[in-house]
C-alpha positions in Angstrom: 180.7 91.3 18.8 182.7 89.2 17.1 185.9 89.6 14.5 187.1 86.9 12.0 190.2 87.6 10.7 191.6 86.0 7.8 193.8 85.5 4.7 197.1 84.9 6.2 199.9 83.0 4.9 203.7 82.6 3.6 204.4 85.1 1.1 207.7 86.0 -1.0 209.2 89.5 -1.1 207.4 91.5 -3.5 204.2 89.3 -3.3 200.5 90.4 -2.2 198.0 89.1 -0.1 194.6 90.1 1.1 193.5 89.8 4.3 189.7 90.0 5.7 187.7 90.7 8.8 184.0 90.1 9.1 182.2 91.8 11.9 179.3 90.0 13.5 177.2 93.0 13.8 175.7 95.7 11.9 178.8 98.4 11.5 177.6 102.3 11.1 179.0 105.2 10.1 179.8 106.2 13.7 182.1 103.3 14.0 185.8 102.9 13.4 187.5 99.8 12.0 191.6 99.3 12.5 194.2 96.8 11.3 197.0 96.1 13.7 200.1 94.5 13.2 202.6 93.1 15.9 205.7 92.1 14.9 208.3 89.9 16.0 209.5 91.6 19.6 208.0 94.5 18.4 205.0 96.6 20.0 201.9 96.3 17.8 201.3 99.2 15.9 198.1 100.5 13.9 198.7 100.6 10.0 195.4 101.3 9.1 192.6 103.7 10.6 189.0 102.8 8.8 186.1 104.9 9.9 183.0 103.6 8.4 181.6 106.5 7.6 185.1 107.9 6.1 188.1 107.5 4.8 191.1 105.4 5.8 194.1 106.7 6.9 197.6 104.5 6.4 200.7 104.4 8.2 203.4 105.5 6.6 205.3 102.2 6.8 202.4 100.7 4.6 201.0 104.0 2.5 201.3 103.0 -1.1 201.4 99.2 -0.6 198.2 98.5 1.4 194.9 99.1 0.3 191.6 99.2 2.8 188.2 98.5 1.0 184.9 97.5 2.8 181.5 95.1 1.9 179.6 97.2 4.0 176.4 94.7 3.1 178.4 92.1 4.7 179.9 93.9 7.4 183.8 92.8 6.3 186.9 95.2 5.7 189.6 93.9 3.7 193.4 94.5 3.8 195.1 94.2 0.1 199.1 93.9 0.9 201.1 94.3 -2.4 204.9 94.8 -2.3 205.3 92.5 0.7 208.6 93.0 2.8 210.1 91.3 5.5 209.5 93.6 7.9 205.8 93.5 6.9 206.1 90.2 8.8 203.8 89.9 11.7 200.5 89.1 13.4 197.7 91.2 11.7 194.7 91.8 13.8 191.5 94.2 13.2 189.6 96.3 15.9 186.4 97.6 16.4 185.7 100.4 18.4 182.4 101.9 18.4 179.3 102.1 20.7 179.2 98.6 21.7 182.7 99.3 22.7 186.2 97.8 21.7 186.6 94.3 20.4 189.3 92.5 18.9 189.9 89.9 16.1 192.2 87.0 17.0 195.0 87.6 14.4 196.5 86.1 11.3 199.6 85.6 10.6 201.8 87.2 7.9 205.4 85.6 6.9 207.5 87.4 4.2 210.5 85.8 3.5 212.1 84.0 0.6 
């Protein structure tokens, strides 16, 4: 299973970005995707838990600002980030957790700075 994350970049505070994570294999309702980020000098944290057959759960730090959507036909999960803050800066990664095991994408860097 391969995951390709993209969409990171430099954005000003208050701005928006959309990340995408395309999975190389078909996703089933029993599979789970996740969005994670690692801020400089901090441990990696999960910011969105995305059961493919259920509802997304968000970390408190991004609730109300970030939204996950899915393209089921293309096995892709998106992370729409709005009202970005400098503390949202970090390496964003996606993870697959399912019957095939656990796999990570390579990460995409998001920098929120003026």
